N, C-alpha and C positions, 0 to 999 in steps of 0.2 A: 886666831886661826892657827893651825899647825903649820910650823915652819917648813917641814918636809912636804907638805901638799904645796905651798908657796915655789919650793925650790924645784919639786917636780913640774908644776907649771910652767916655770921660766925655762926649764931644760926643752919641756916639748915645745914651747913657742920658739926657743932658738932653732930646735930641729926642724920646725916647719919652715922656717925662713931659710935656712941654709940650703944653698942650690936651688933655690925657686927662680922661676923667670919673673920678669917685672908684673906679668899678668897674674902669676900665681900669688904674688906679694900684696897685689891689689886686692884679689879675693879674701886673702887672710885678713889685710887691714879691716876691710869691711866687715867680716864675719865676727872680728873683736869690737868694731863698734857696735854692732848689734849687741852682743854680749854686755858691755859696758851700760848701753842704753837701758837692757832689760835688769841688769844689777841695780842700775841707779832708781829704776821705777820701783823695784821689789824691796826697797830700803825699809818701807814703813808697812811692807805686806798689802799695799793697796796700790792701784793704779789709778792715777787720775787720767782725765780727758788729754790734757796736756801731755802727759808721760806717754799716753798710748799713742797720741800723733807723732811724738818724736821717735819711738818705737818704729811704727810703721814707716815713717821716713827712711830710719836706718835698713829697714828690711827691703824697702824698695831699692835703695841704692847698693845692696847687697846682690838682689836678683839681678838688676839692671848691670852691674859688673860682672856677676857670673856669666849670663847670658851671652854677654858680649865676648867674653873669652871663649865660650863653648863655640858660639857661631863662627869664631875667627881660625878654628882649628881646622886644619887641612888633613884630611884622611887619604892617603895615597890608593890608587886603585890596583 
């Protein structure tokens, strides 16, 4: 992999984490878990049922975390 792509990814991740609230960091962490799960599943360009279940679990955790954060937002009137 191109080292500049890795560097760009690291800088992007750092910028996403800087100045985020704890809830924002939770969403980013869950999103990264989804990406890692998908990457692990696609290494051999096939997804087994076990890998699918792991990916679905990560997606559910991401959705749950995101929905909770959005529900907790208070919009001033």
